[in-house]
C-alpha positions as CSV (number, residue, x, y, z in Angstrom):
1,M,-8.7,0.3,21.6
2,D,-10.9,-0.1,18.7
3,M,-11.4,2.7,16.0
4,I,-14.5,4.2,17.8
5,E,-12.6,4.6,21.2
6,C,-9.6,6.0,19.6
7,L,-11.9,8.2,17.8
8,M,-13.6,9.6,21.0
9,L,-10.3,10.0,23.1
10,L,-8.8,12.3,20.3
11,D,-11.8,14.2,20.0
12,Y,-12.0,14.6,24.0
13,V,-8.0,15.5,24.1
14,T,-8.5,18.2,21.3
15,T,-11.9,19.8,22.5
16,E,-11.8,19.4,26.0
17,F,-8.4,18.7,27.6
18,I,-5.9,21.0,25.5
19,P,-8.6,24.0,25.6
20,S,-9.1,23.4,29.4
21,A,-5.4,23.5,29.9
22,A,-5.0,26.4,27.7
23,Q,-7.6,28.4,29.7
24,Q,-5.9,27.6,33.0
25,N,-2.6,28.7,31.5
26,K,-0.9,25.3,32.2
27,V,1.4,25.4,29.6
28,Q,2.9,22.0,30.3
29,D,-0.2,20.5,30.4
30,V,-1.1,21.9,27.0
31,E,2.2,20.6,25.3
32,Y,1.9,17.3,27.0
33,F,-1.9,17.0,25.7
34,K,-0.7,18.1,22.2
35,S,1.7,15.1,22.0
36,V,-0.9,12.7,23.0
37,E,-3.2,14.4,20.2
38,L,-0.4,13.5,18.0
39,I,0.0,9.9,18.9
40,L,-3.4,9.6,18.9
41,Q,-3.8,10.9,15.4
42,E,-1.0,8.7,14.2
43,V,-3.0,5.7,15.6
44,V,-6.1,6.6,14.1
45,W,-4.7,6.8,10.6
46,K,-3.3,3.6,11.0
47,K,-6.5,2.1,11.9
48,I,-8.1,3.8,8.9
49,K,-5.7,2.2,6.5
50,K,-6.9,-1.3,7.8
51,E,-10.6,-0.7,8.2
52,K,-13.0,-2.3,5.8
53,H,-16.0,-0.7,6.4
54,L,-15.5,2.9,5.7
55,Y,-18.1,5.0,3.6
56,T,-18.2,8.5,2.6
57,A,-21.2,10.9,2.5
58,I,-22.2,12.0,-1.1
59,E,-24.2,14.8,-2.2
60,A,-27.4,14.2,-4.5
61,D,-25.2,14.8,-7.8
62,G,-22.6,11.8,-6.7
63,K,-20.0,14.2,-5.6
64,I,-18.2,13.6,-2.0
65,M,-19.8,15.6,0.7
66,I,-17.2,18.6,1.9
67,K,-18.4,20.9,4.3
68,N,-16.4,23.3,6.3
69,N,-13.3,21.8,4.5
70,C,-14.1,18.5,6.1
71,M,-15.0,15.1,4.2
72,Y,-17.7,13.1,6.2
73,V,-16.4,9.4,6.7
74,F,-18.4,6.9,8.2
75,I,-17.3,3.8,10.0
76,T,-19.9,0.9,10.0
77,S,-20.3,-2.6,9.3
78,M,-24.2,-2.2,8.8
79,Y,-23.8,-2.7,4.9
80,E,-21.3,-5.4,5.1
81,K,-23.8,-8.1,3.6
82,M,-25.3,-5.7,0.8
């Protein structure tokens, strides 16, 4: 899987599968999806380390943009030739 696919799957497991299983009181499913979430996080971090096209959003003053304790990182080859 490429980086985008990994991120989308991780997001779906985190925001859909785990809450849905928790809402249905399926404890085993919640635990299973949490273990999958940890594996996907590891895969994503390994892919990020190898990624050549990472960019961070910056504020007008040049500081890294951090909102709600999150740093915004973009993955794109759009600026590869610039």
